[in-house]
PALO-58432 format. One record per residue (C-alpha): residue in one letter; x negated, y, z. Coordinates in Angstrom, 3 decimals. Example, Ala and Ser with C-alpha at 12.3 -4.5 7.8 and 13.67 -1.06 7.14 Angstrom:
// residues 2
["A", [-12.300, -4.500, 7.800]]
["S", [-13.670, -1.060, 7.140]]
This chain:
// residues 550
["E", [5.432, -5.340, -85.805]]
["D", [4.437, -2.367, -83.637]]
["C", [7.232, -1.838, -81.063]]
["N", [6.247, 1.787, -80.446]]
["D", [4.287, 3.320, -83.276]]
["L", [4.030, 6.600, -81.363]]
["D", [1.980, 4.995, -78.574]]
["R", [-1.431, 3.615, -79.509]]
["D", [-1.419, 1.466, -76.343]]
["N", [1.583, -0.590, -77.490]]
["F", [1.081, -3.204, -80.222]]
["P", [1.403, -6.989, -80.652]]
["G", [-1.303, -8.908, -78.814]]
["N", [-2.390, -6.017, -76.618]]
["T", [-3.061, -6.560, -72.907]]
["E", [-0.371, -5.481, -70.457]]
["V", [-1.380, -2.637, -68.142]]
["C", [0.489, -1.170, -65.161]]
["D", [2.373, 1.605, -66.943]]
["G", [5.946, 0.295, -67.096]]
["A", [5.732, -0.154, -70.895]]
["D", [5.855, -3.244, -73.116]]
["N", [2.213, -2.988, -74.181]]
["D", [2.042, -6.333, -76.050]]
["C", [5.437, -5.889, -77.784]]
["D", [6.773, -9.240, -76.589]]
["G", [10.057, -7.720, -75.392]]
["S", [9.256, -7.831, -71.661]]
["L", [7.133, -6.215, -68.972]]
["G", [4.413, -8.022, -67.126]]
["P", [5.771, -9.751, -63.973]]
["D", [3.714, -7.491, -61.712]]
["E", [5.260, -4.368, -63.332]]
["I", [8.758, -5.232, -62.061]]
["D", [9.841, -3.904, -58.667]]
["D", [11.363, -7.121, -57.316]]
["D", [12.370, -5.769, -53.879]]
["G", [13.623, -2.352, -55.021]]
["D", [11.385, -0.303, -52.728]]
["G", [10.102, 1.874, -55.581]]
["V", [6.623, 0.307, -55.770]]
["T", [5.588, -2.533, -58.072]]
["E", [3.033, -5.201, -57.338]]
["C", [0.560, -3.763, -59.811]]
["D", [0.959, -0.357, -58.120]]
["G", [-0.215, -1.863, -54.852]]
["D", [2.853, -3.446, -53.242]]
["C", [1.303, -6.232, -51.204]]
["D", [4.633, -8.046, -50.757]]
["D", [7.077, -7.327, -53.555]]
["N", [9.707, -9.511, -51.907]]
["D", [9.973, -7.240, -48.837]]
["D", [11.400, -3.734, -49.290]]
["L", [9.857, -2.601, -45.981]]
["T", [6.357, -3.367, -47.246]]
["Y", [4.527, -1.059, -49.685]]
["P", [1.602, 1.397, -49.572]]
["G", [2.388, 4.177, -47.091]]
["A", [5.331, 2.348, -45.464]]
["I", [5.992, 2.683, -41.750]]
["E", [4.756, -0.200, -39.611]]
["Q", [7.733, -2.142, -38.196]]
["C", [6.451, -4.174, -35.214]]
["D", [7.016, -7.382, -37.174]]
["G", [3.450, -8.672, -37.307]]
["L", [3.156, -7.823, -41.020]]
["D", [0.978, -5.413, -42.929]]
["N", [3.872, -3.119, -43.873]]
["D", [1.724, -0.270, -45.210]]
["C", [-0.553, -2.543, -47.287]]
["D", [-3.771, -1.232, -45.728]]
["L", [-5.060, -4.796, -45.227]]
["S", [-4.567, -4.638, -41.445]]
["V", [-1.842, -5.104, -38.829]]
["P", [-1.739, -2.637, -35.895]]
["A", [-3.197, -4.086, -32.709]]
["E", [0.018, -3.552, -30.737]]
["E", [1.837, -5.889, -33.150]]
["V", [-0.467, -8.832, -32.420]]
["T", [-1.684, -8.142, -28.880]]
["D", [0.082, -9.766, -25.933]]
["V", [-1.796, -8.373, -22.929]]
["D", [0.194, -10.168, -20.233]]
["G", [0.605, -13.448, -22.114]]
["D", [4.382, -13.595, -21.819]]
["G", [4.889, -14.319, -25.496]]
["V", [6.019, -10.779, -26.388]]
["V", [3.638, -8.480, -28.245]]
["E", [2.848, -5.022, -26.937]]
["C", [5.026, -3.019, -29.344]]
["A", [8.127, -5.023, -28.318]]
["D", [7.337, -5.444, -24.599]]
["C", [8.461, -2.667, -22.267]]
["D", [5.620, -3.519, -19.869]]
["D", [2.845, -5.558, -21.450]]
["D", [0.825, -5.500, -18.225]]
["D", [3.407, -7.586, -16.356]]
["A", [3.500, -11.261, -17.346]]
["G", [6.730, -11.716, -15.401]]
["L", [8.514, -9.056, -17.402]]
["A", [9.486, -10.609, -20.714]]
["E", [11.353, -8.745, -23.428]]
["D", [14.811, -9.952, -22.471]]
["E", [14.312, -8.881, -18.848]]
["C", [13.253, -5.296, -19.539]]
["V", [16.724, -3.846, -19.284]]
["L", [17.127, -5.184, -15.741]]
["A", [13.659, -4.160, -14.635]]
["M", [13.859, -0.547, -15.825]]
["A", [17.437, 0.174, -14.753]]
["S", [18.025, 1.754, -11.351]]
["A", [21.720, 0.882, -11.476]]
["R", [23.975, -1.619, -13.236]]
["I", [27.744, -1.162, -13.246]]
["V", [29.811, -4.100, -14.501]]
["G", [33.370, -4.466, -15.734]]
["Q", [36.096, -6.245, -13.835]]
["S", [36.572, -9.298, -16.050]]
["A", [35.976, -10.772, -19.483]]
["G", [37.488, -8.881, -22.386]]
["V", [37.755, -5.401, -20.823]]
["S", [34.893, -3.853, -22.892]]
["F", [33.611, -1.798, -19.971]]
["G", [31.172, 0.787, -21.311]]
["Y", [32.773, 1.147, -24.751]]
["S", [32.363, 4.875, -24.125]]
["I", [30.245, 6.768, -21.587]]
["A", [29.692, 10.443, -20.845]]
["S", [27.824, 12.641, -18.416]]
["I", [30.119, 14.901, -16.363]]
["E", [28.660, 18.095, -14.934]]
["D", [28.939, 17.743, -11.132]]
["S", [32.675, 17.052, -10.968]]
["D", [32.791, 17.018, -7.152]]
["G", [30.476, 19.917, -6.319]]
["D", [27.811, 17.864, -4.561]]
["G", [24.996, 18.960, -6.852]]
["Y", [24.769, 15.734, -8.881]]
["D", [26.022, 15.181, -12.426]]
["D", [28.478, 12.269, -12.589]]
["L", [29.281, 9.409, -14.981]]
["L", [32.543, 8.714, -16.857]]
["V", [32.995, 5.237, -18.397]]
["G", [35.735, 3.972, -20.701]]
["A", [37.053, 0.390, -20.840]]
["P", [39.741, 0.442, -23.568]]
["T", [41.003, -3.116, -23.026]]
["A", [41.050, -3.056, -19.206]]
["G", [44.241, -2.828, -17.171]]
["D", [47.488, -4.786, -17.325]]
["G", [48.314, -5.454, -20.952]]
["S", [45.110, -3.750, -22.105]]
["T", [46.332, -0.265, -21.259]]
["G", [42.728, 0.838, -21.087]]
["V", [41.094, 2.595, -18.132]]
["A", [38.533, 5.384, -17.686]]
["Y", [36.437, 5.305, -14.509]]
["L", [34.504, 8.125, -12.824]]
["F", [31.423, 7.275, -10.751]]
["A", [29.937, 9.861, -8.411]]
["Q", [26.178, 10.145, -8.660]]
["P", [23.711, 9.136, -7.541]]
["V", [24.426, 5.431, -8.158]]
["T", [21.925, 2.667, -7.455]]
["G", [21.873, -1.107, -7.449]]
["L", [24.679, -3.375, -8.619]]
["L", [28.156, -1.819, -8.725]]
["D", [31.543, -2.581, -10.247]]
["V", [34.732, -0.698, -11.059]]
["D", [35.838, -0.771, -7.413]]
["D", [33.040, 1.723, -6.748]]
["A", [34.659, 4.347, -8.993]]
["V", [35.794, 7.464, -7.114]]
["A", [38.603, 8.084, -9.606]]
["S", [40.210, 6.303, -12.545]]
["W", [42.899, 6.906, -15.154]]
["T", [44.973, 4.081, -16.640]]
["G", [46.703, 4.166, -20.015]]
["E", [50.427, 4.893, -20.032]]
["A", [51.452, 1.685, -21.806]]
["A", [50.149, -1.736, -22.811]]
["G", [47.715, -1.664, -25.720]]
["D", [47.025, 2.090, -25.497]]
["A", [43.210, 1.667, -25.652]]
["A", [42.745, 4.458, -23.123]]
["G", [39.051, 5.158, -22.678]]
["V", [38.115, 4.457, -26.282]]
["S", [36.471, 7.881, -26.034]]
["V", [35.529, 9.991, -22.997]]
["S", [33.811, 13.333, -22.555]]
["S", [33.333, 16.339, -20.379]]
["A", [35.644, 19.142, -21.517]]
["G", [33.698, 21.912, -19.826]]
["D", [35.801, 24.311, -17.758]]
["V", [38.933, 24.689, -19.878]]
["D", [40.987, 26.494, -17.228]]
["D", [38.091, 28.640, -15.923]]
["D", [38.573, 27.599, -12.311]]
["G", [34.929, 26.774, -11.650]]
["T", [35.288, 22.976, -11.876]]
["V", [34.589, 20.713, -14.825]]
["D", [37.475, 19.075, -16.711]]
["L", [37.617, 15.692, -18.476]]
["L", [38.806, 14.347, -21.839]]
["I", [40.016, 10.771, -22.416]]
["G", [41.159, 9.365, -25.764]]
["A", [43.806, 6.664, -26.249]]
["T", [44.090, 5.978, -29.971]]
["N", [46.863, 3.377, -29.690]]
["H", [49.360, 5.332, -27.600]]
["G", [51.806, 6.079, -30.384]]
["N", [49.711, 7.732, -33.077]]
["G", [46.989, 8.539, -30.603]]
["V", [46.692, 10.920, -27.663]]
["A", [43.825, 12.907, -26.167]]
["Y", [44.305, 13.661, -22.465]]
["L", [42.903, 16.624, -20.551]]
["I", [42.308, 16.156, -16.814]]
["N", [41.641, 19.387, -14.944]]
["G", [39.014, 19.121, -12.226]]
["P", [38.274, 18.330, -9.559]]
["P", [39.241, 14.678, -10.264]]
["N", [41.009, 12.741, -7.574]]
["G", [42.503, 9.274, -7.060]]
["H", [43.385, 6.328, -9.237]]
["V", [46.335, 7.375, -11.398]]
["S", [48.115, 6.943, -14.716]]
["L", [47.227, 9.189, -17.620]]
["S", [50.865, 10.245, -17.584]]
["T", [49.748, 12.674, -14.857]]
["A", [47.286, 14.420, -17.178]]
["D", [47.381, 18.220, -17.251]]
["A", [47.631, 18.256, -21.053]]
["R", [48.327, 15.706, -23.779]]
["V", [47.333, 16.325, -27.396]]
["I", [49.657, 14.039, -29.367]]
["G", [49.344, 12.637, -32.893]]
["Q", [52.391, 12.870, -35.159]]
["T", [51.405, 11.161, -38.429]]
["N", [51.433, 7.362, -38.548]]
["D", [48.352, 5.693, -37.089]]
["A", [46.459, 9.002, -36.940]]
["S", [44.106, 7.670, -34.223]]
["V", [44.108, 10.953, -32.332]]
["G", [41.481, 10.746, -29.608]]
["A", [39.139, 8.491, -31.548]]
["S", [36.520, 11.055, -30.579]]
["V", [36.686, 13.855, -28.022]]
["A", [34.214, 16.502, -26.881]]
["G", [33.917, 19.788, -25.116]]
["A", [33.486, 22.512, -27.723]]
["G", [31.958, 25.109, -25.438]]
["D", [33.508, 28.569, -25.652]]
["V", [33.910, 29.043, -29.406]]
["D", [35.557, 32.473, -29.145]]
["G", [33.767, 33.947, -26.138]]
["D", [36.934, 34.485, -24.071]]
["G", [35.597, 32.809, -20.928]]
["Y", [37.654, 29.619, -21.304]]
["D", [35.986, 26.491, -22.616]]
["D", [37.585, 24.841, -25.635]]
["V", [37.879, 21.240, -26.814]]
["I", [37.459, 19.365, -30.086]]
["I", [39.435, 16.225, -30.876]]
["G", [38.895, 13.801, -33.748]]
["A", [41.659, 11.869, -35.492]]
["H", [39.938, 10.008, -38.298]]
["H", [43.114, 8.523, -39.837]]
["T", [45.272, 11.654, -39.806]]
["R", [47.218, 12.137, -43.024]]
["Q", [47.594, 15.353, -44.959]]
["G", [50.243, 15.275, -47.630]]
["G", [50.559, 11.552, -47.036]]
["V", [46.854, 10.931, -47.718]]
["D", [44.640, 9.403, -45.018]]
["V", [41.775, 11.933, -44.880]]
["G", [41.149, 12.374, -41.159]]
["A", [40.911, 15.618, -39.229]]
["A", [39.306, 17.371, -36.283]]
["Y", [41.109, 19.903, -34.104]]
["V", [39.496, 22.704, -32.094]]
["L", [41.943, 23.792, -29.381]]
["R", [41.394, 26.937, -27.323]]
["G", [41.498, 26.775, -23.546]]
["P", [43.414, 26.899, -21.294]]
["L", [45.664, 23.961, -22.253]]
["S", [48.714, 22.490, -20.551]]
["G", [51.684, 20.229, -21.251]]
["D", [52.302, 18.337, -24.476]]
["I", [50.703, 19.702, -27.640]]
["N", [51.987, 18.030, -30.801]]
["L", [49.667, 17.967, -33.806]]
["D", [50.807, 18.145, -37.441]]
["N", [53.620, 15.894, -38.532]]
["D", [54.296, 14.915, -42.147]]
["A", [56.160, 18.189, -42.637]]
["G", [53.181, 20.214, -41.453]]
["Q", [54.855, 21.259, -38.192]]
["D", [52.822, 21.442, -34.987]]
["D", [52.421, 23.154, -31.620]]
["L", [49.050, 24.693, -32.437]]
["S", [48.484, 28.386, -31.814]]
["A", [47.124, 30.800, -34.409]]
["D", [43.810, 30.748, -32.538]]
["D", [43.363, 26.976, -32.857]]
["A", [41.521, 25.441, -35.809]]
["V", [42.068, 22.335, -37.944]]
["F", [39.504, 20.824, -40.297]]
["W", [40.825, 18.241, -42.753]]
["G", [38.951, 15.637, -44.711]]
["T", [38.966, 16.298, -48.429]]
["S", [39.550, 12.881, -49.971]]
["F", [41.157, 9.544, -49.181]]
["E", [39.464, 7.792, -46.254]]
["D", [36.813, 10.462, -45.643]]
["R", [37.314, 9.618, -41.959]]
["A", [36.899, 13.210, -40.872]]
["G", [36.728, 13.307, -37.092]]
["T", [34.927, 9.966, -36.795]]
["C", [32.708, 11.664, -34.255]]
["V", [32.757, 15.209, -32.877]]
["A", [30.456, 17.311, -30.726]]
["G", [30.304, 20.890, -29.568]]
["G", [28.690, 23.447, -27.325]]
["L", [25.701, 24.203, -29.554]]
["D", [24.760, 27.549, -31.101]]
["F", [23.203, 26.245, -34.301]]
["N", [22.811, 29.610, -36.071]]
["G", [22.033, 31.725, -33.013]]
["D", [24.930, 34.179, -33.352]]
["G", [25.996, 33.906, -29.714]]
["Y", [29.090, 31.760, -30.341]]
["D", [29.353, 28.037, -29.717]]
["D", [29.717, 25.900, -32.851]]
["A", [31.492, 22.592, -33.504]]
["V", [30.161, 19.468, -35.235]]
["I", [32.467, 17.156, -37.192]]
["G", [31.401, 13.813, -38.607]]
["A", [33.047, 12.340, -41.717]]
["M", [31.326, 8.978, -42.058]]
["D", [32.904, 7.996, -45.388]]
["D", [32.725, 11.364, -47.115]]
["D", [31.499, 11.207, -50.732]]
["V", [28.888, 13.896, -51.356]]
["D", [26.356, 14.559, -54.100]]
["S", [27.798, 11.936, -56.487]]
["K", [27.422, 9.197, -53.877]]
["T", [29.990, 6.917, -52.253]]
["N", [30.513, 6.682, -48.492]]
["N", [27.205, 8.361, -47.770]]
["G", [28.923, 10.424, -45.062]]
["A", [28.319, 13.959, -43.887]]
["A", [28.044, 16.058, -40.725]]
["Y", [29.619, 19.511, -40.779]]
["V", [28.583, 22.306, -38.415]]
["V", [31.368, 24.894, -38.132]]
["Y", [30.336, 28.279, -36.785]]
["G", [32.282, 29.909, -33.966]]
["P", [34.541, 31.759, -33.638]]
["M", [36.941, 29.653, -35.723]]
["S", [40.673, 29.490, -36.383]]
["G", [43.199, 28.404, -39.028]]
["E", [43.306, 25.363, -41.301]]
["H", [40.452, 24.365, -43.601]]
["S", [39.291, 21.397, -45.609]]
["L", [35.808, 20.316, -44.648]]
["H", [34.535, 21.215, -48.088]]
["Q", [35.685, 24.791, -47.422]]
["V", [33.332, 24.849, -44.456]]
["Y", [30.329, 25.212, -46.734]]
["S", [32.009, 26.775, -49.783]]
["D", [33.489, 29.609, -47.694]]
["G", [30.345, 30.126, -45.659]]
["I", [31.897, 29.294, -42.279]]
["G", [29.463, 26.459, -41.628]]
["V", [26.987, 24.068, -43.165]]
["R", [26.889, 20.361, -44.022]]
["Y", [24.259, 17.628, -44.088]]
["W", [24.969, 14.433, -46.008]]
["G", [23.639, 10.896, -46.121]]
["E", [20.738, 10.097, -48.408]]
["A", [22.342, 7.158, -50.215]]
["S", [25.686, 5.523, -50.860]]
["S", [27.013, 3.471, -47.915]]
["D", [24.755, 5.209, -45.368]]
["H", [27.895, 6.229, -43.411]]
["A", [26.005, 9.177, -41.980]]
["A", [27.635, 11.051, -39.072]]
["Q", [29.255, 7.991, -37.577]]
["H", [27.486, 9.489, -34.582]]
["V", [26.573, 13.139, -34.054]]
["G", [24.958, 14.780, -31.055]]
["V", [23.717, 18.072, -29.687]]
["A", [19.975, 18.039, -29.136]]
["G", [19.758, 21.368, -27.327]]
["D", [16.898, 23.685, -28.272]]
["V", [14.151, 21.081, -28.472]]
["D", [11.588, 23.264, -30.235]]
["G", [12.083, 26.404, -28.109]]
["D", [13.049, 28.774, -30.930]]
["N", [16.387, 29.843, -29.341]]
["Y", [18.466, 27.862, -31.846]]
["D", [20.218, 24.671, -30.811]]
["D", [19.469, 21.580, -32.857]]
["L", [21.567, 18.779, -34.346]]
["L", [21.335, 14.988, -34.219]]
["V", [22.975, 12.801, -36.869]]
["G", [23.035, 9.008, -36.904]]
["A", [23.316, 6.867, -40.041]]
["Q", [23.600, 3.337, -38.677]]
["Q", [23.789, 1.615, -42.042]]
["R", [21.027, 3.416, -43.894]]
["N", [18.639, 1.011, -45.618]]
["G", [20.910, -1.960, -45.087]]
["L", [21.420, -2.211, -41.344]]
["A", [18.086, -0.719, -40.301]]
["G", [19.650, 2.683, -39.671]]
["S", [18.168, 6.113, -39.048]]
["V", [18.566, 9.058, -36.683]]
["Y", [17.934, 12.560, -38.006]]
["L", [17.092, 15.804, -36.233]]
["V", [18.018, 19.033, -38.037]]
["L", [16.572, 22.143, -36.433]]
["G", [18.865, 25.149, -36.081]]
["S", [18.025, 28.539, -37.574]]
["S", [19.527, 31.963, -38.333]]
["T", [20.268, 30.863, -41.901]]
["P", [20.973, 27.109, -41.991]]
["T", [21.031, 25.637, -45.504]]
["E", [23.100, 22.625, -46.504]]
["S", [21.106, 19.648, -47.701]]
["S", [20.748, 15.923, -47.843]]
["L", [19.598, 14.427, -44.566]]
["G", [16.534, 13.411, -46.543]]
["A", [15.380, 16.993, -45.938]]
["A", [15.924, 16.769, -42.147]]
["D", [13.034, 17.888, -39.988]]
["I", [12.665, 14.532, -38.242]]
["R", [13.801, 11.036, -39.160]]
["L", [13.540, 7.972, -36.935]]
["D", [13.982, 4.661, -38.770]]
["G", [15.157, 1.389, -37.275]]
["G", [13.047, -1.689, -37.801]]
["A", [13.707, -4.722, -39.938]]
["G", [17.063, -6.171, -39.019]]
["G", [17.631, -3.375, -36.536]]
["W", [20.443, -0.860, -36.452]]
["A", [19.506, 2.577, -35.208]]
["G", [21.834, 5.506, -35.324]]
["T", [23.461, 6.135, -31.977]]
["S", [22.004, 9.341, -30.656]]
["S", [22.429, 11.275, -27.439]]
["D", [21.908, 14.832, -26.314]]
["G", [18.220, 15.495, -26.033]]
["G", [18.056, 18.416, -23.590]]
["D", [15.444, 21.133, -23.995]]
["G", [12.560, 19.179, -25.502]]
["S", [10.946, 18.332, -22.175]]
["G", [12.287, 14.788, -21.875]]
["Y", [13.270, 12.008, -24.223]]
["L", [15.518, 11.499, -27.192]]
["V", [17.664, 8.421, -26.546]]
["V", [18.327, 6.191, -29.550]]
["G", [20.407, 3.045, -29.475]]
["S", [19.955, 0.091, -31.779]]
["P", [22.641, -2.524, -31.006]]
["R", [21.092, -4.982, -33.474]]
["V", [17.435, -5.907, -33.116]]
["N", [15.651, -8.326, -35.425]]
["G", [18.984, -9.356, -36.900]]
["V", [20.680, -10.309, -33.619]]
["N", [22.902, -8.512, -31.130]]
["D", [20.551, -8.241, -28.141]]
["G", [20.396, -4.521, -28.766]]
["A", [17.775, -2.077, -27.597]]
["V", [17.480, 1.500, -26.422]]
["Y", [14.454, 3.566, -27.325]]
["L", [13.319, 6.572, -25.306]]
["V", [11.297, 8.753, -27.645]]
["S", [9.253, 11.615, -26.234]]
["W", [10.002, 14.852, -28.035]]
["A", [6.310, 15.701, -27.735]]
["D", [5.494, 12.687, -29.907]]
["I", [7.754, 13.638, -32.838]]
["L", [8.000, 17.442, -32.936]]
["P", [7.805, 19.541, -35.012]]
["A", [8.480, 17.264, -37.998]]
["G", [7.891, 13.878, -39.563]]
["T", [9.227, 10.396, -40.288]]
["Y", [8.740, 7.759, -37.626]]
["S", [9.507, 4.092, -37.038]]
["L", [11.155, 2.415, -34.098]]
["P", [10.101, 0.794, -31.859]]
["L", [6.508, 1.890, -32.566]]
["T", [7.268, 5.565, -31.854]]
["A", [9.203, 4.888, -28.644]]
["A", [7.548, 5.726, -25.352]]
["H", [9.826, 3.187, -23.660]]
["T", [11.860, 0.293, -25.045]]
["I", [14.739, -1.246, -23.096]]
["V", [15.997, -4.511, -24.546]]
["G", [19.322, -6.305, -24.066]]
["T", [19.592, -9.605, -22.275]]
["N", [21.116, -11.930, -24.854]]
["N", [22.607, -12.162, -28.314]]
["T", [26.008, -10.817, -27.247]]
["T", [25.032, -7.672, -25.342]]
["S", [24.750, -5.126, -28.188]]
["L", [22.913, -2.827, -25.806]]
["G", [22.637, 0.684, -27.179]]
["L", [25.862, 0.919, -29.147]]
["V", [26.585, 3.800, -26.752]]
["V", [23.925, 5.908, -25.002]]
["A", [24.028, 9.111, -22.995]]
["H", [21.655, 11.757, -21.755]]
["L", [22.912, 12.265, -18.197]]
["G", [21.302, 15.521, -17.233]]
["D", [20.172, 15.241, -13.609]]
["A", [22.069, 12.392, -11.951]]
["D", [19.959, 12.141, -8.788]]
["G", [19.083, 15.757, -8.053]]
["D", [15.341, 15.513, -8.624]]
["G", [15.270, 17.927, -11.546]]
["I", [14.332, 15.208, -14.065]]
["P", [16.756, 14.054, -16.800]]
["D", [18.268, 10.593, -16.438]]
["Y", [19.790, 8.228, -19.014]]
["A", [22.655, 5.754, -19.388]]
["M", [23.351, 3.016, -21.904]]
["S", [25.987, 0.342, -22.282]]
["G", [26.232, -3.214, -23.468]]
["Y", [30.007, -3.401, -23.625]]
["Q", [29.944, -6.870, -25.208]]
["E", [27.870, -8.349, -22.402]]
["D", [29.216, -11.444, -20.658]]
["S", [32.151, -12.151, -22.997]]
["D", [33.027, -8.455, -23.373]]
["T", [33.093, -7.830, -19.632]]
["G", [30.612, -5.073, -20.363]]
["A", [27.999, -3.288, -18.300]]
["V", [26.487, 0.172, -18.046]]
["Y", [22.842, 0.631, -17.125]]
["Q", [21.285, 3.777, -15.715]]
["V", [17.601, 4.623, -15.975]]
["V", [16.198, 7.316, -13.694]]
["G", [13.795, 9.662, -15.424]]
["A", [11.450, 9.767, -12.443]]
["D", [10.844, 6.032, -12.828]]
["L", [9.494, 6.473, -16.352]]
["P", [5.714, 6.913, -16.474]]
């Protein structure tokens, strides 16, 4: 019996062809017409390995020694080991040096290594560049260790640049210890800009476990080794387990009044009893205790402050925040809010990054940001991408006078992960991150998605991948902007100009990375990265000087 009498190519006994139809009417497709690995290409359409979803015609080569793009060849850098150290060129940070194997690259390329005090302190869980806090002409480094201190109070340490060689926490010029045991002070750290307009930079330190979470403001210049109880301002969570301070960032000057402002994430804040998360933009100057919303909606916020709520249960709004960019070129600084479990475009937990245009005030749901035209959003391509777990400000990398946006999706394509660059414009349009100008994909078993500020396009984009080839060595990739602009999709590590690899399976190098500005005064950007799980969670921070990179 003819199973499709409207198609002359389908009838009993016919030969199967590669058209996705049951040509011989036996109730099944030919085995080579089934996409076994789910990559969208069947074997009869040219998939040379239908058991590997990273292998198909046109795929990006992955530095795995396989013919990923099915062109019947493997790139030379995936099979060539110039120095004979057992590591091929695309995975070796210096394939001309036989004494420099893959697991030693991080030590060889770093100009400084700062280590935690003891096992379990998680030194380097957060890191941030601080704009010349002491007026000596060098940008400085702030490092969080949320389980350091007596009873795991948490500590944030400030190191005056330039730093070189092997250092430890005793070399910090200032530090701030959590107020009570278990506070997790230092879970997030950031420059606040100049919130009090006194000509010196101020600092932000998050402690998610002090009550319902607190974000501390330290007015510069920093001095001494003190408790966070001495902070100039405390932004205090009021709803149960709000996790205020999970993310903190300087917001720039969102209203143009001459005082820098701050943005604080609290990804478990409740609204109406529902855990949706929130981000708060508070106008400078700030002082004393500032209580955020309680269950009755009461707070100490001024009419000029702004609150952005998640829309649905466990959106995790405020997972990550960033600020100080002018994305639409209107002369006001904008804020970026990540909601890593937001459900957008009929997907689940794909996540979204919201850019809110300055000036801003009042209370809004994040979905009002785009519906009311006060900002724009960019969402993950697929369910469970968890896009915007990390967001960053790229600066104006293409020189068009609009600042650009970085969004990380660490769990895209399994755990491979991706980092996206969205270029700013006068009329930004919301879209899936699939329409981003640039996408950098992690390799097989990798986990890309931690991004750092990229500067002005003259240096490198820093991308962290704390899982490499399925293990926790971790790696950091320095990608030259010149190699990826103006647009395209690229693969790591093949696209990286420099690859820095962790030392062992417990380092997780690259979970946190930072673009340091100029840490040594030579006019060339420098970079920092942490492996906070190194040496039984003692943790370490590595600094790479830009001048040392060929």
